[in-house]
SEGU-255103 format. One record per residue: chain; y, z, x of N, C-alpha, C in turn; residue number from 1. Coordinates in Angstrom, 1 decimal. Layout:
<recs>
- chain:n_c2:n_c3:n_c1:ca_c2:ca_c3:ca_c1:c_c2:c_c3:c_c1:resi
- A:Y:Z:X:Y:Z:X:Y:Z:X:NUM
...
</recs>
This chain:
<recs>
- chain:n_c2:n_c3:n_c1:ca_c2:ca_c3:ca_c1:c_c2:c_c3:c_c1:resi
- A:78.5:74.9:126.8:79.4:74.5:125.9:79.8:74.4:125.0:1
- A:78.1:74.4:123.7:78.2:74.6:122.7:79.5:76.0:122.1:2
- A:79.1:77.0:123.0:79.9:78.3:122.4:81.0:78.3:123.2:3
- A:81.5:77.3:124.0:83.0:77.2:124.4:83.6:76.4:122.8:4
- A:83.0:75.5:122.5:83.5:74.1:121.6:83.4:75.7:119.9:5
- A:82.8:75.8:120.0:82.7:77.3:118.9:84.2:78.0:118.4:6
- A:83.8:78.9:120.2:85.0:80.1:120.2:86.8:78.8:119.8:7
- A:86.8:77.2:120.2:87.7:77.1:119.9:88.0:76.4:119.0:8
- A:86.7:76.5:118.3:86.8:75.9:116.6:87.1:77.7:115.9:9
- A:87.0:78.2:116.4:87.5:79.6:115.7:88.6:79.9:115.7:10
- A:89.1:79.8:117.2:90.7:79.6:117.2:91.5:78.8:116.4:11
- A:90.9:77.4:116.7:92.1:76.3:115.7:91.4:76.8:113.9:12
- A:90.7:77.3:113.7:90.8:77.7:112.5:91.5:79.0:111.9:13
- A:90.6:79.9:112.5:92.9:81.0:112.7:93.5:80.1:112.8:14
- A:94.3:79.7:113.3:95.9:79.1:113.4:95.8:78.7:112.3:15
- A:95.1:77.8:111.6:95.2:77.1:110.4:95.5:77.9:109.4:16
- A:94.8:78.6:109.6:94.6:80.1:108.5:96.4:81.1:108.2:17
- A:96.4:81.3:109.7:97.6:81.9:110.3:98.7:81.0:109.5:18
- A:98.9:80.1:109.8:100.6:79.4:109.5:100.3:78.8:107.9:19
- A:99.3:78.6:107.2:98.9:78.3:105.8:99.5:79.7:104.9:20
- A:98.8:80.8:105.6:99.2:82.4:105.1:100.4:82.6:104.9:21
- A:101.3:82.4:106.2:102.9:82.4:106.9:103.6:82.1:105.9:22
- A:102.8:80.6:105.1:104.2:80.2:104.8:103.7:80.8:103.0:23
- A:102.5:81.0:102.5:102.1:81.6:101.1:103.1:82.6:101.4:24
- A:103.2:83.4:102.3:104.1:84.1:101.9:105.3:85.1:102.0:25
- A:105.8:83.5:102.9:107.3:83.8:102.5:107.6:82.1:103.1:26
- A:107.6:81.6:102.2:107.7:80.0:102.0:109.8:80.2:102.7:27
- A:109.5:78.4:102.9:110.4:78.2:104.5:111.1:79.2:105.0:28
- A:109.3:79.1:105.6:109.7:80.1:107.3:109.8:78.7:108.3:29
- A:110.8:79.7:109.2:111.7:78.4:109.9:110.0:78.2:110.8:30
- A:110.5:76.6:111.3:109.7:76.1:112.6:109.7:77.1:113.3:31
- A:110.3:77.9:114.1:110.1:78.4:115.0:109.4:79.6:115.1:32
- A:109.9:80.1:113.5:108.6:81.9:113.1:107.1:80.9:113.4:33
- A:107.3:80.6:113.2:106.0:79.7:112.6:104.8:78.9:113.9:34
- A:106.5:78.3:115.4:105.6:77.8:116.5:105.1:79.4:117.3:35
- A:105.9:80.7:117.4:105.7:82.0:117.6:104.4:82.3:117.4:36
- A:104.1:82.1:115.4:103.2:82.6:115.1:101.5:81.5:115.8:37
- A:101.9:80.4:116.0:100.6:79.5:116.9:100.0:80.3:117.9:38
- A:101.8:80.8:118.7:101.2:81.0:120.4:100.7:82.3:120.6:39
- A:100.8:83.1:119.4:100.0:84.7:119.4:99.2:84.1:119.1:40
- A:98.0:83.5:118.2:97.0:83.5:117.4:96.5:83.0:119.2:41
- A:96.6:81.6:119.6:95.7:81.1:120.4:95.9:81.9:121.8:42
- A:97.3:83.0:121.9:97.2:83.6:123.0:95.5:84.9:122.8:43
- A:96.1:85.6:121.7:95.5:86.8:121.2:94.5:86.6:119.9:44
- A:94.6:85.7:119.1:93.6:85.6:118.1:94.0:87.0:117.4:45
- A:95.5:87.0:117.5:95.3:88.1:116.1:95.2:87.1:114.9:46
- A:95.2:87.9:113.4:95.2:87.4:112.7:96.2:88.3:111.1:47
- A:97.0:87.1:110.8:97.8:87.4:109.5:97.4:88.5:108.5:48
- A:96.3:88.0:108.2:95.6:88.5:107.0:94.9:90.3:106.8:49
- A:94.2:90.0:108.3:93.8:91.5:108.2:95.3:92.3:109.0:50
- A:95.9:91.9:108.7:97.5:93.0:109.2:97.6:93.0:110.8:51
- A:97.3:92.1:111.4:97.1:92.0:112.9:98.8:92.1:113.4:52
- A:99.5:91.5:112.5:101.0:90.9:112.6:101.8:91.1:111.5:53
- A:102.9:91.6:111.9:103.7:91.3:110.6:104.8:90.9:111.3:54
- A:105.8:90.0:109.9:106.9:89.1:110.5:108.3:90.5:109.4:55
- A:109.1:90.6:110.7:109.7:92.2:110.4:111.1:92.1:110.4:56
- A:112.7:91.8:110.1:113.7:91.9:110.9:114.3:90.0:111.3:57
- A:113.4:89.0:111.3:112.9:87.3:111.5:112.2:87.5:112.9:58
- A:111.2:88.1:113.1:110.8:88.6:114.3:109.1:89.1:114.6:59
- A:108.3:88.7:114.9:107.0:89.2:114.9:106.7:89.9:115.8:60
- A:106.2:91.2:114.9:105.3:92.6:116.0:103.8:92.7:115.4:61
- A:103.1:92.9:116.6:102.0:93.7:116.2:101.6:94.5:116.4:62
- A:100.5:95.1:115.7:100.4:96.2:114.8:99.4:97.1:115.6:63
- A:99.0:98.0:115.4:98.0:99.3:116.1:96.6:98.5:116.0:64
- A:96.5:98.2:114.8:95.3:97.4:114.1:94.8:96.2:115.3:65
- A:95.8:95.6:115.0:95.5:94.4:116.1:95.2:94.8:117.2:66
- A:96.2:95.4:117.8:95.8:96.1:119.2:94.5:96.9:119.5:67
- A:93.7:97.5:118.5:93.1:98.2:118.6:91.6:96.6:118.2:68
- A:91.7:96.0:117.7:91.2:95.2:117.6:90.8:94.1:118.7:69
- A:92.0:93.9:119.4:92.0:92.9:121.0:91.7:93.6:121.6:70
- A:91.8:95.0:121.7:90.9:96.0:122.9:88.8:95.6:122.7:71
- A:88.5:95.8:121.5:87.5:95.7:121.2:86.8:94.3:121.7:72
- A:87.8:93.0:121.4:87.1:91.8:121.5:87.6:91.1:123.0:73
- A:87.9:92.3:123.7:87.7:92.1:124.9:87.6:93.4:126.5:74
- A:86.3:93.6:125.4:85.4:95.5:125.3:86.3:95.6:126.6:75
- A:87.1:96.4:125.7:87.7:97.6:126.5:87.2:98.7:127.0:76
- A:87.0:99.7:128.0:85.9:100.0:128.3:86.2:101.4:128.0:77
- A:88.0:101.8:127.5:88.5:103.6:127.0:89.0:103.3:127.0:78
- A:90.7:104.6:126.0:91.4:104.8:126.5:91.8:106.4:126.6:79
- A:92.3:106.7:127.3:92.7:108.5:127.7:93.5:108.4:127.2:80
- A:93.7:109.5:126.1:94.8:110.0:125.6:95.0:111.5:126.2:81
- A:96.4:112.0:126.8:96.8:112.9:127.1:98.2:113.5:126.8:82
- A:98.6:115.0:126.1:100.0:115.2:126.2:100.3:115.6:126.9:83
- A:101.6:115.2:127.6:102.4:115.1:128.7:103.7:116.7:128.0:84
- A:102.8:117.9:128.4:103.2:119.0:128.0:104.8:119.4:128.1:85
- A:104.8:118.8:129.7:106.2:119.3:130.6:107.1:118.6:129.5:86
- A:107.6:117.5:129.0:108.0:117.0:128.1:108.3:116.6:126.9:87
- A:107.8:118.0:125.9:107.3:118.0:124.9:107.9:119.2:124.1:88
- A:108.2:119.6:123.2:108.8:120.1:122.5:108.1:120.6:121.0:89
- A:107.4:121.8:121.2:106.5:121.7:119.9:107.9:122.5:118.6:90
- A:108.8:122.9:119.0:109.3:124.1:117.9:110.3:123.0:117.5:91
- A:110.9:121.5:118.5:111.8:120.8:117.9:111.0:119.6:117.4:92
- A:109.2:119.6:117.7:109.0:118.5:116.9:109.3:117.0:117.7:93
- A:109.4:118.3:119.0:108.9:116.6:119.9:107.8:116.3:121.2:94
- A:107.1:115.3:120.7:105.9:115.1:121.4:106.1:113.8:122.4:95
- A:105.1:114.1:123.4:104.9:113.0:124.5:104.0:112.7:124.5:96
- A:103.7:111.6:124.8:101.7:111.3:125.0:102.0:110.4:126.2:97
- A:101.1:110.2:127.3:99.7:109.5:128.2:99.3:108.9:128.0:98
- A:98.8:107.5:127.5:97.9:106.9:127.3:97.2:105.8:128.4:99
- A:96.4:105.7:128.9:95.7:104.9:129.7:94.8:103.9:129.3:100
- A:94.7:102.9:129.7:93.8:102.2:129.1:92.9:101.8:130.5:101
- A:91.8:101.7:130.2:90.2:100.6:131.0:89.5:99.6:130.9:102
- A:90.4:98.5:131.0:90.1:97.1:130.8:88.6:97.2:131.5:103
- A:88.1:97.5:132.0:87.2:98.1:132.5:86.0:98.3:133.5:104
- A:84.9:99.4:134.0:84.7:100.6:134.4:84.9:101.1:135.0:105
- A:85.6:100.0:136.0:86.7:99.7:137.5:88.1:99.8:137.2:106
- A:88.6:99.6:136.7:89.9:99.6:136.7:90.5:100.9:136.8:107
- A:91.7:100.5:137.7:92.4:101.7:137.6:93.1:102.4:136.4:108
- A:93.4:101.7:135.2:94.2:102.0:134.2:95.5:101.2:133.8:109
- A:95.9:100.9:133.1:97.6:100.7:132.2:97.7:101.7:131.4:110
- A:99.2:102.1:131.8:99.2:103.4:131.3:100.7:103.2:130.4:111
- A:100.6:103.7:129.6:101.8:103.7:128.4:101.8:104.8:127.9:112
- A:103.2:105.0:128.1:103.9:106.7:127.3:104.2:106.4:125.7:113
- A:104.3:107.2:125.1:105.0:107.1:123.9:105.5:108.7:123.2:114
- A:106.7:108.5:122.8:107.3:110.2:122.4:107.6:109.7:121.1:115
- A:107.9:111.0:120.4:108.3:110.9:118.9:108.5:111.9:118.4:116
- A:110.5:112.2:117.7:110.8:113.1:116.9:111.8:113.2:116.0:117
- A:111.9:113.7:115.5:112.9:113.7:114.1:113.6:112.6:114.5:118
- A:114.2:112.3:115.5:115.7:111.6:115.3:114.6:109.8:115.7:119
- A:113.7:109.8:116.0:113.4:108.3:116.2:112.5:107.5:114.9:120
- A:112.4:108.4:114.2:111.0:108.0:113.8:111.6:108.0:112.1:121
- A:111.2:107.3:110.8:111.4:107.5:109.7:111.8:108.5:109.1:122
- A:112.3:108.9:107.9:112.2:110.1:107.4:111.0:110.4:106.5:123
- A:110.5:109.6:105.7:109.4:109.2:105.4:108.5:109.9:105.8:124
- A:108.1:110.3:107.1:107.4:110.3:108.1:107.5:111.7:108.9:125
- A:108.7:112.5:108.4:108.8:113.7:109.0:107.6:115.2:109.3:126
- A:107.6:115.1:110.1:105.9:115.9:110.4:104.9:115.2:111.6:127
- A:105.0:114.2:111.3:103.9:113.2:112.0:104.6:113.2:113.2:128
- A:105.2:113.6:113.3:105.5:112.9:115.3:104.3:113.3:116.4:129
- A:103.8:114.2:115.7:102.4:114.2:117.4:101.7:112.5:117.4:130
- A:101.2:112.6:116.1:101.0:111.3:115.7:100.8:110.0:116.2:131
- A:102.6:110.5:115.6:102.8:108.7:115.5:103.1:108.5:117.6:132
- A:103.4:109.5:118.2:103.7:110.0:120.0:102.6:109.3:120.5:133
- A:101.3:109.7:120.0:100.0:109.3:120.3:99.8:107.8:120.4:134
- A:100.4:107.0:119.0:99.8:105.9:119.0:100.9:105.5:119.5:135
- A:102.2:105.2:119.7:103.5:104.9:120.5:102.4:104.4:122.1:136
- A:102.0:106.0:121.9:101.4:105.7:123.7:100.4:104.8:123.9:137
- A:100.0:104.7:123.5:98.7:104.1:122.9:98.6:102.3:123.1:138
- A:99.4:101.9:122.3:100.0:100.6:122.0:100.6:100.4:123.1:139
- A:101.7:100.5:123.9:102.6:100.7:125.0:101.1:100.2:126.2:140
- A:100.4:101.2:126.2:99.5:100.7:127.2:98.7:99.6:127.0:141
- A:97.9:99.2:125.7:97.6:98.4:125.4:98.4:97.1:125.9:142
- A:99.4:96.9:125.3:100.9:95.5:125.4:100.1:95.5:127.0:143
- A:100.5:96.8:128.4:100.3:96.4:129.4:99.4:95.6:129.9:144
- A:98.1:96.3:129.6:97.0:96.4:130.2:96.5:94.6:129.6:145
- A:96.7:94.4:128.4:96.2:92.7:128.2:97.6:91.7:127.7:146
- A:99.2:91.9:128.6:99.5:91.4:128.8:100.8:90.8:127.5:147
- A:101.1:91.7:126.7:102.4:91.4:125.6:102.8:92.2:125.0:148
- A:104.4:91.1:125.2:105.2:91.4:125.7:106.2:91.6:124.1:149
- A:104.9:91.5:122.9:105.5:91.6:122.0:105.3:92.5:121.4:150
- A:106.6:93.7:121.2:106.4:95.2:120.4:105.7:95.6:119.6:151
- A:105.2:96.0:119.0:104.6:96.8:118.0:105.1:97.9:116.5:152
- A:104.6:97.6:115.8:105.4:97.4:114.3:105.5:99.0:115.2:153
- A:104.2:99.9:115.1:104.5:101.7:115.3:106.0:102.2:116.3:154
- A:106.1:101.1:117.0:107.6:101.5:118.1:108.9:101.3:117.2:155
- A:108.8:100.9:116.4:109.7:100.6:115.4:110.4:101.9:114.4:156
- A:110.8:103.1:114.7:111.1:104.3:113.7:111.4:104.2:112.5:157
- A:112.0:102.9:112.1:111.9:102.5:110.4:110.4:102.3:109.7:158
- A:109.1:101.7:110.6:108.8:101.4:109.5:106.8:102.5:110.3:159
- A:107.6:103.3:111.3:106.1:104.3:112.1:105.6:104.1:110.6:160
- A:103.7:104.6:111.0:103.0:105.3:109.8:103.4:106.3:109.5:161
- A:103.5:106.7:108.2:103.2:107.4:107.5:102.0:108.8:107.3:162
- A:102.4:109.8:107.5:101.1:110.5:107.6:99.8:110.6:107.0:163
- A:99.1:110.9:106.8:97.8:111.1:105.7:98.3:111.6:105.2:164
- A:98.1:111.8:104.2:97.8:113.1:102.6:97.2:112.9:101.9:165
- A:96.4:113.4:101.6:95.2:114.2:100.6:96.0:114.6:99.3:166
- A:94.9:114.2:98.1:95.4:114.4:96.9:95.1:115.7:96.5:167
- A:95.8:116.8:95.8:95.5:118.2:96.1:93.9:118.8:94.6:168
- A:94.1:117.1:93.7:92.8:117.2:92.9:91.4:117.2:93.1:169
- A:90.5:117.7:93.1:89.1:117.4:93.2:89.0:116.6:91.8:170
- A:87.6:115.9:92.1:87.0:115.2:91.3:86.3:115.8:89.8:171
- A:86.5:115.8:88.6:87.0:116.3:87.6:85.3:115.9:86.8:172
- A:84.9:114.4:87.0:84.4:114.4:86.3:83.0:113.5:86.7:173
- A:83.2:113.4:88.3:82.2:112.4:88.9:82.4:111.0:88.4:174
- A:83.2:110.4:87.9:82.8:109.3:87.3:82.9:108.5:89.2:175
- A:82.2:107.0:89.5:82.8:106.2:90.3:83.5:105.6:89.4:176
- A:84.4:105.1:90.6:85.3:103.7:90.5:84.5:102.7:89.8:177
- A:82.6:102.8:89.9:82.5:101.2:89.8:81.9:101.3:88.5:178
- A:82.5:102.5:88.0:82.5:102.4:86.1:83.2:101.5:85.4:179
- A:82.7:101.4:84.2:83.9:100.7:83.3:84.5:101.4:82.8:180
- A:85.7:101.4:82.0:86.9:101.9:81.5:86.0:102.4:80.0:181
- A:84.9:101.1:78.9:85.2:101.9:78.4:85.8:101.0:77.0:182
- A:87.1:100.2:77.3:87.8:100.1:76.3:88.5:98.6:77.0:183
- A:87.3:97.6:77.6:87.4:96.4:77.5:87.9:96.1:78.7:184
- A:88.8:96.9:79.3:89.8:96.6:80.9:88.5:96.2:81.8:185
- A:89.2:95.6:82.8:88.1:95.6:83.8:87.8:96.4:85.4:186
- A:86.7:96.6:85.1:86.1:97.8:85.9:86.9:98.3:87.2:187
- A:87.0:99.5:87.7:87.8:100.2:88.6:88.0:99.2:90.0:188
- A:86.3:99.3:90.1:86.4:98.4:91.4:86.7:97.3:91.6:189
- A:86.4:95.8:90.0:87.2:94.7:89.7:88.8:95.1:90.6:190
- A:89.3:95.6:89.8:91.2:95.7:89.6:91.0:95.8:91.5:191
- A:90.8:97.1:91.7:90.8:97.3:93.5:90.1:95.5:94.6:192
- A:89.6:95.1:93.5:88.9:93.8:94.5:89.6:92.8:94.7:193
- A:90.1:93.0:93.2:91.8:91.9:92.7:93.0:91.9:93.3:194
- A:93.4:93.2:93.7:94.5:93.2:94.4:94.0:93.5:95.8:195
- A:93.4:93.3:96.5:92.7:93.2:98.2:93.2:92.3:98.0:196
- A:91.9:90.9:97.4:92.5:89.6:97.8:93.5:88.8:97.6:197
- A:94.6:89.4:96.6:96.1:89.3:96.0:96.9:89.1:97.0:198
- A:97.0:90.6:97.2:97.6:90.3:98.9:97.4:90.7:100.6:199
- A:95.7:89.6:100.9:94.6:89.3:101.6:95.2:91.8:102.3:200
- A:95.1:92.0:102.0:94.4:93.0:102.4:93.4:93.6:103.1:201
- A:92.6:94.3:104.0:91.7:94.8:104.6:91.1:95.7:104.1:202
- A:90.0:95.2:103.1:88.7:95.7:102.2:88.9:97.6:102.9:203
- A:88.2:96.8:104.1:87.8:98.4:104.8:88.6:99.4:105.2:204
- A:90.0:99.2:105.2:91.2:99.9:105.3:91.7:100.5:103.9:205
- A:91.7:99.6:103.1:91.5:99.8:101.7:90.7:100.9:101.3:206
- A:89.7:101.0:101.6:89.1:102.2:101.4:88.9:103.0:101.9:207
- A:89.4:103.2:103.4:89.9:104.1:103.6:90.8:105.1:103.5:208
- A:91.5:104.4:103.1:93.3:104.8:102.8:93.1:105.2:100.8:209
- A:92.3:104.7:99.9:92.0:105.2:99.4:91.1:107.0:99.4:210
- A:90.3:106.8:99.7:89.2:108.4:100.1:89.8:109.0:100.4:211
- A:91.1:108.9:101.6:92.6:110.2:101.3:93.1:110.3:100.6:212
- A:93.6:109.4:100.1:94.8:109.4:98.6:93.9:110.5:98.0:213
- A:92.6:110.1:97.4:91.9:110.7:96.2:91.6:112.5:96.7:214
- A:91.0:112.6:98.2:90.9:113.4:98.8:89.5:114.1:99.3:215
- A:89.0:113.0:99.3:87.5:113.3:98.9:87.0:112.2:100.5:216
- A:85.4:112.8:100.7:85.3:111.9:101.3:85.1:110.0:102.0:217
- A:84.8:109.8:100.3:84.5:108.4:100.0:84.9:108.5:99.2:218
- A:85.7:107.0:98.6:85.8:106.8:97.3:85.0:106.7:96.4:219
- A:83.8:106.2:96.5:82.6:106.7:95.2:82.4:108.0:95.4:220
- A:83.1:109.1:95.2:83.0:110.4:95.4:84.3:111.1:94.3:221
- A:85.6:109.9:94.5:86.8:110.6:93.7:86.1:109.9:91.7:222
- A:87.1:111.6:91.5:86.9:111.0:89.3:88.1:109.9:89.2:223
- A:87.6:109.6:87.9:88.2:107.6:87.7:89.3:108.4:87.6:224
- A:89.6:109.4:87.2:92.1:109.6:87.0:92.1:109.4:88.5:225
- A:91.3:110.0:89.4:92.6:109.7:90.7:92.3:108.1:91.6:226
- A:91.0:107.6:91.2:91.1:106.2:91.5:92.2:105.3:90.9:227
- A:92.6:105.8:89.7:92.8:104.9:89.0:94.8:105.2:89.3:228
- A:94.8:106.6:89.3:95.9:106.9:90.2:96.6:105.7:91.2:229
- A:95.5:105.5:92.5:95.3:104.8:93.7:95.7:103.7:93.2:230
- A:94.9:103.0:92.3:95.2:101.9:92.3:96.7:101.7:91.6:231
- A:97.4:101.8:90.7:98.5:102.2:90.7:99.7:102.0:91.7:232
- A:99.3:102.9:92.7:100.1:103.3:93.4:100.1:102.2:94.7:233
- A:98.3:101.3:95.0:98.3:100.1:96.0:99.5:99.2:95.3:234
- A:98.8:99.3:93.8:99.9:97.6:93.9:101.3:97.3:93.8:235
- A:102.0:98.9:93.2:103.2:99.0:93.3:103.6:98.9:94.7:236
- A:102.8:99.5:95.4:103.5:99.2:97.2:103.4:98.0:97.3:237
- A:102.2:97.2:97.3:101.8:96.5:97.8:103.2:95.3:96.9:238
- A:103.9:95.4:96.0:105.0:94.8:95.5:105.8:94.6:95.9:239
- A:106.2:96.5:95.9:107.5:96.5:96.0:107.8:96.5:98.2:240
- A:107.0:96.1:99.0:106.9:95.9:100.4:105.1:95.7:101.4:241
- A:105.1:94.4:100.9:103.5:95.0:101.6:103.8:94.7:103.0:242
- A:104.2:94.7:103.6:104.7:94.7:105.6:104.2:96.0:105.9:243
- A:104.9:96.9:104.5:104.7:98.0:105.2:103.8:99.3:104.4:244
- A:103.1:98.4:103.5:101.8:98.8:103.6:100.9:98.4:104.1:245
- A:101.0:97.6:104.8:99.7:96.9:105.7:99.8:97.7:107.4:246
- A:101.1:98.5:107.4:101.6:99.0:108.5:100.7:100.3:108.0:247
- A:101.2:101.0:107.0:100.3:102.4:106.6:98.8:102.0:107.0:248
- A:98.0:100.8:105.9:96.8:101.0:105.9:95.9:100.9:107.6:249
- A:96.9:100.3:108.3:96.8:100.2:110.2:96.7:101.8:110.6:250
- A:97.0:102.3:109.9:96.8:104.0:110.5:95.4:104.4:110.6:251
- A:95.1:103.3:109.4:92.8:104.1:109.9:92.4:103.1:110.3:252
- A:92.8:102.2:110.8:92.1:101.6:111.8:91.2:102.6:112.9:253
- A:90.0:102.0:112.9:89.2:103.1:113.9:89.7:102.2:115.5:254
- A:89.7:103.6:116.1:90.3:103.8:117.3:89.4:103.6:118.6:255
- A:89.6:102.8:119.7:88.4:102.1:120.4:87.8:103.5:121.3:256
- A:86.8:103.7:121.2:86.0:105.4:121.9:86.9:105.3:123.2:257
- A:87.1:106.4:123.2:87.8:106.9:124.8:86.7:107.4:125.8:258
- A:86.7:106.7:127.3:86.0:106.9:127.9:86.5:108.4:128.6:259
- A:84.9:109.0:128.8:84.8:110.4:129.3:84.7:110.3:131.0:260
</recs>
């Protein structure tokens, strides 16, 4: 009984957090939007602060990261993904994938298909059609498995995750981002933490994005110049379009381990 009461209390707390953040991010949010957000939180435990939901074009959309975390909470047994070769055309940049979600070891699986080609992805992500098609297939299979009628962000062409790009420059002086600047400015780590708190970003996803941006395995291995460049990039992206930035960060979420 205590365990059940504790779980109920956590969900209610998450509902309050989501509603509060939604109102802060967009004052004057309609009661209909807030009611939808409350229902999504109660039914699936999605967190707005962790970028598991986005409000776009007047409606709520679930993200890839939100679906993966839901699968983890539900103890998903695994996800199998395979290319549908007969429907794919590598020369035309058209890719089709089939994903099967196994909710339990004895599950027969829930199937979803995803396709991507230059005609249905944003111009910003041209060349990443293979990865987008795979993500779409996984998202659709997960939505079927867990009864989510909400469309995912990654299935929208205009908001498909951008391909991960690595900076060409290598670390030049070995300075860690935690080092002070020596001119009275806040340490780079403090600047990054401030941005994460200010825009309610997932710290682990930001670190993964930063390492990829800097072309290093970890953020601590990047030069000071690269880290400064990333912080400037992150700040500008958050100010311009936080939802698009969260969508980008979600592409760095770790997938559920596939069943062999």
